[in-house]
C-alpha angles and dihedrals in degrees: 000000000000104000094197091056095045102043119079120258090247079099087074100048089125087075094059098085092052092051099049096084092063100033112135100207116089131193089223138355128252142054099265125097107313095214091055093047092047091052091049092050091053092045088054091048092050091052091048091050092048091051091050095047115109122252118271111286095021118131115263132180091238135339094249096048094051090077094050105041140022104251090208090062100040134065127203106248102169133023143157119184092179092229096145131081095249137031115274106247090196088066106030145044119204095211137052116255090251094055135244102285098070107095113208128190091003089283119173103217134092114213111228111223102221092186101040112029120062093182091085098047091130095043105059113158091202126089125175117187098181093269109048144014117239120197111198129194115203137168114279111251110244091240090058099046095100091049089049096056088254091291115153098226138043114216143151143254130184123197137172094216110153090000105068133004133155145183117224125354139097123295123190139173131187110217145170106217127216125228130215144096113300096007110139115179115174141182108198147139134236130200113258094217127075091222137045120052094337088217125204116193116190107201087179136349126174138206100210092211091062098064097174097059150051129194137230125199146159127204133179140165118249128215090273092055095253122140111241130195140155085225134255115303116212118214106208120199097178131259091274092056106064108195087209090072112095130326126322132184120231122186148153130217106211121194132159089264105039154007114228116188124205137196116190091347094305119116108240109166135021129195122187133175147095093290099060102131117270102178136083116286131186130216127256131184119177144154110224126185121216126334141140094310109043095026132233125321117255140178091292095056108112114251106224107020122188137199118197121209120192099184146337119213138172128195130189133189111276091232094050114125 
């Protein structure tokens, strides 16, 4: 299998900075101050969402999604409430399509394939308690280092590759985020095809050392093979509002014209332009350790570290083909 074609283009994040000056997506249109225009765009989106929200007491698909979509116009097309005792293999894979031995972004974890690798039967990173899924990253036992490609941590990833993909809609997860140096939980989407824009849509990624924030981003590959992005956008809640405290919803409303990102039902970041993705993408949730973005693990990195996921849901317009 061609590794370059199968691995995500996160491998080429070093090209992002060089591409930003010519990137065609914009957070908002115009020549005035971009921060002011961005804030106005999100204010407009919030007013539109409030106007579309159902009256008090009306049925809604979920409390978080009510602020992002009109429940009369959207249907739930994918969901996992993680109410069982094991992961649903009909919905999820526990490995990336390119396998566990490809190290990307200098990350330090090895993803245990719950469904395909019996060597780690006593080292599962997944725990379901009938209400939530917990993904735990722990130090690799010395006896398992060779099996784990000499990576220092065992962790978990779940994807819907070849099981569920969609184009346009609203995707949301309710999560309790971990804190700590080098922790990198992410809820994102990857293009299903090995050609085209090879889009990567980061609904939420988190640098565990920055407890008061999460990040949104979108990346794609242009016709010249360059990675393009409008850049990561950091949602700051303030030092006194640790996003590691309790559960939060993170979501993205994806239409042919825009990507609108939400945290706790509030629109936080908008991307518009001709290169908004228009091809099937699948879901990914993973807990990485270390790497080129959050930095290396150190003595302060929690061992073990856990990320709790309450649900994952996707809606699409009822009239979508």
